PALOMAR-958877 format. One record per residue (C-alpha): residue number from 1; x, z, y. Coordinates in steps of 0.25 Angstrom, whole numbers, plus 5000, padded with zeros to 4 digits. Layout:
<pts>
PT num   c1   c3   c2
PT NUM    X    Z    Y
...
</pts>
This chain:
<pts>
PT num   c1   c3   c2
PT   1 4665 4955 4914
PT   2 4676 4956 4923
PT   3 4682 4941 4921
PT   4 4680 4934 4935
PT   5 4692 4927 4936
PT   6 4694 4920 4920
PT   7 4709 4916 4916
PT   8 4710 4906 4907
PT   9 4720 4904 4896
PT  10 4727 4894 4905
PT  11 4726 4905 4916
PT  12 4732 4915 4906
PT  13 4743 4906 4902
PT  14 4747 4904 4916
PT  15 4747 4919 4919
PT  16 4755 4925 4907
PT  17 4763 4914 4911
PT  18 4765 4918 4926
PT  19 4768 4934 4922
PT  20 4777 4929 4910
PT  21 4769 4936 4901
PT  22 4773 4927 4889
PT  23 4763 4917 4881
PT  24 4747 4919 4882
PT  25 4740 4924 4869
PT  26 4726 4927 4876
PT  27 4719 4930 4886
PT  28 4705 4937 4888
PT  29 4698 4941 4899
PT  30 4694 4957 4901
PT  31 4680 4960 4904
PT  32 4680 4974 4906
PT  33 4683 4977 4922
PT  34 4674 4973 4935
PT  35 4684 4968 4947
PT  36 4695 4960 4941
PT  37 4697 4951 4929
PT  38 4706 4955 4919
PT  39 4712 4946 4907
PT  40 4721 4953 4895
PT  41 4733 4942 4892
PT  42 4739 4942 4879
PT  43 4753 4936 4878
PT  44 4765 4937 4868
PT  45 4771 4946 4876
PT  46 4759 4957 4877
PT  47 4744 4958 4883
PT  48 4742 4958 4899
PT  49 4731 4960 4910
PT  50 4729 4949 4920
PT  51 4720 4955 4932
PT  52 4713 4947 4941
PT  53 4710 4953 4953
PT  54 4695 4948 4957
PT  55 4694 4955 4970
PT  56 4707 4961 4976
PT  57 4716 4953 4986
PT  58 4729 4948 4984
PT  59 4733 4960 4993
PT  60 4725 4970 4985
PT  61 4733 4965 4971
PT  62 4745 4968 4978
PT  63 4741 4982 4982
PT  64 4738 4985 4970
PT  65 4749 4980 4962
PT  66 4758 4987 4972
PT  67 4748 5001 4968
PT  68 4752 4999 4954
PT  69 4767 4998 4955
PT  70 4766 5010 4962
PT  71 4759 5016 4951
PT  72 4766 5012 4940
PT  73 4777 5016 4945
PT  74 4774 5031 4947
PT  75 4770 5029 4933
PT  76 4755 5028 4934
PT  77 4749 5021 4921
PT  78 4742 5007 4927
PT  79 4743 4991 4923
PT  80 4758 4985 4930
PT  81 4755 4970 4935
PT  82 4766 4961 4929
PT  83 4776 4952 4936
PT  84 4773 4936 4936
PT  85 4786 4928 4934
PT  86 4790 4927 4950
PT  87 4786 4941 4950
PT  88 4772 4943 4956
PT  89 4762 4953 4950
PT  90 4751 4946 4952
PT  91 4748 4931 4953
PT  92 4735 4923 4960
PT  93 4726 4919 4950
PT  94 4713 4910 4956
PT  95 4714 4917 4970
PT  96 4717 4930 4964
PT  97 4727 4939 4959
PT  98 4730 4939 4946
PT  99 4740 4951 4938
PT 100 4745 4954 4926
PT 101 4749 4968 4920
PT 102 4753 4971 4905
PT 103 4740 4975 4895
PT 104 4740 4990 4893
PT 105 4736 4996 4880
PT 106 4725 5004 4877
PT 107 4710 5008 4872
PT 108 4700 5004 4882
PT 109 4688 5016 4878
PT 110 4674 5014 4882
PT 111 4669 5023 4892
PT 112 4661 5031 4882
PT 113 4673 5034 4874
PT 114 4680 5041 4885
PT 115 4684 5056 4883
PT 116 4687 5068 4892
PT 117 4701 5066 4889
PT 118 4701 5050 4894
PT 119 4695 5056 4904
PT 120 4705 5065 4909
PT 121 4716 5056 4906
PT 122 4710 5046 4915
PT 123 4707 5056 4925
PT 124 4723 5061 4925
PT 125 4726 5047 4927
PT 126 4719 5044 4939
PT 127 4725 5057 4945
PT 128 4737 5052 4943
PT 129 4735 5039 4948
PT 130 4730 5048 4962
PT 131 4743 5056 4962
PT 132 4752 5045 4960
PT 133 4742 5036 4972
PT 134 4749 5047 4981
PT 135 4761 5040 4981
PT 136 4757 5027 4984
PT 137 4756 5024 5000
PT 138 4752 5010 5001
PT 139 4737 5009 5004
PT 140 4727 5001 4996
PT 141 4717 4991 5000
PT 142 4704 4995 4994
PT 143 4693 4987 4994
PT 144 4683 5000 4990
PT 145 4688 5007 5001
PT 146 4681 5013 5012
PT 147 4682 5000 5022
PT 148 4676 4991 5010
PT 149 4666 5002 5009
PT 150 4662 5002 5023
PT 151 4662 4986 5023
PT 152 4652 4988 5011
PT 153 4645 4996 5018
PT 154 4642 4988 5030
PT 155 4637 4977 5024
PT 156 4629 4984 5016
PT 157 4621 4991 5028
PT 158 4616 4979 5032
PT 159 4610 4975 5019
PT 160 4601 4990 5018
PT 161 4587 4988 5020
PT 162 4582 4996 5032
PT 163 4575 5009 5021
PT 164 4591 5012 5019
PT 165 4593 5016 5033
PT 166 4594 5032 5028
PT 167 4606 5025 5017
PT 168 4613 5018 5031
PT 169 4613 5030 5038
PT 170 4620 5038 5027
PT 171 4630 5027 5025
PT 172 4632 5024 5040
PT 173 4636 5040 5041
PT 174 4646 5040 5030
PT 175 4653 5029 5033
PT 176 4656 5034 5046
PT 177 4660 5046 5043
PT 178 4669 5041 5031
PT 179 4675 5030 5041
PT 180 4680 5042 5050
PT 181 4684 5050 5039
PT 182 4690 5043 5028
PT 183 4703 5038 5030
PT 184 4708 5050 5039
PT 185 4704 5061 5029
PT 186 4704 5058 5015
PT 187 4716 5054 5007
PT 188 4718 5043 5002
PT 189 4725 5038 4987
PT 190 4725 5027 4977
PT 191 4714 5029 4966
PT 192 4710 5020 4954
PT 193 4698 5015 4961
PT 194 4692 5008 4950
PT 195 4692 5018 4939
PT 196 4678 5016 4931
PT 197 4672 5016 4918
PT 198 4674 5001 4916
PT 199 4690 5003 4917
PT 200 4700 5001 4905
PT 201 4704 5013 4899
PT 202 4716 5016 4891
PT 203 4717 5027 4881
PT 204 4733 5026 4881
PT 205 4743 5029 4889
PT 206 4739 5017 4901
PT 207 4727 5027 4905
PT 208 4718 5016 4913
PT 209 4722 5002 4911
PT 210 4712 4996 4919
PT 211 4712 4987 4933
PT 212 4718 4997 4944
PT 213 4713 4996 4957
PT 214 4716 5007 4967
PT 215 4711 5009 4980
PT 216 4711 5021 4991
PT 217 4704 5033 4987
PT 218 4696 5043 4998
PT 219 4692 5052 4987
PT 220 4685 5062 4999
PT 221 4676 5051 5003
PT 222 4667 5052 4992
PT 223 4665 5067 4991
PT 224 4663 5065 5007
PT 225 4653 5055 5005
PT 226 4646 5058 4992
PT 227 4633 5066 4998
PT 228 4631 5055 5009
PT 229 4633 5043 4997
PT 230 4623 5053 4990
PT 231 4613 5052 5001
PT 232 4614 5036 5000
PT 233 4610 5035 4985
PT 234 4599 5045 4988
PT 235 4594 5034 4997
PT 236 4596 5021 4987
PT 237 4586 5014 4979
PT 238 4592 5004 4969
PT 239 4584 4993 4974
PT 240 4588 4996 4988
PT 241 4601 4986 4987
PT 242 4609 4980 4978
PT 243 4625 4985 4979
PT 244 4632 4977 4969
PT 245 4633 4965 4976
PT 246 4639 4973 4989
PT 247 4652 4977 4980
PT 248 4656 4964 4973
</pts>
């Protein structure tokens, strides 16, 4: 279930009026997804996506919009937000940012139907994103970036039971190493940041018709840390503590 903020019919009518989309015919929530709320709005002028950012601040929404405009200008297939009648690309809706983009036609494929050809196209599209991202010089705040991970670890560290002290030693060494190594030595670039089996995949030219969350990638960190974190996993037993609540 990914409908966290309900858009009632009266709300949908106001939204299509604000974005000059024509008379509302129908509106329905999209249950696929995990973080944000999406609605499909159908008007006499066509079909549109309404997206409510459930976790991003206004500044983060502006940063994402700026990146989308850059990618679109470079020819990358991604959703293009529409303007309101007053020239804004988002509106405030119940304390959150709401954007609207035109619906992209395509076929939603279940995971079991994906073939090597599909994955090859997706891989090529993501590679193009990485290459195009080199020309984007602005920074983007990443809520899953290293500074956020450090803050989460410090909170979790205080809650770990004493019999997991071996994990604490390994993680302390790892974070100490990464804090001194990350920014000065590893390349940075734009990546998709939310590419999982739950995302929607189109079989037409609009290859990726998903919510697009981008962050800063430090791909060398993964390779440098694999061995250390595997040692951590060897220590952990499923009943030791619950992680889910930490990340939500």
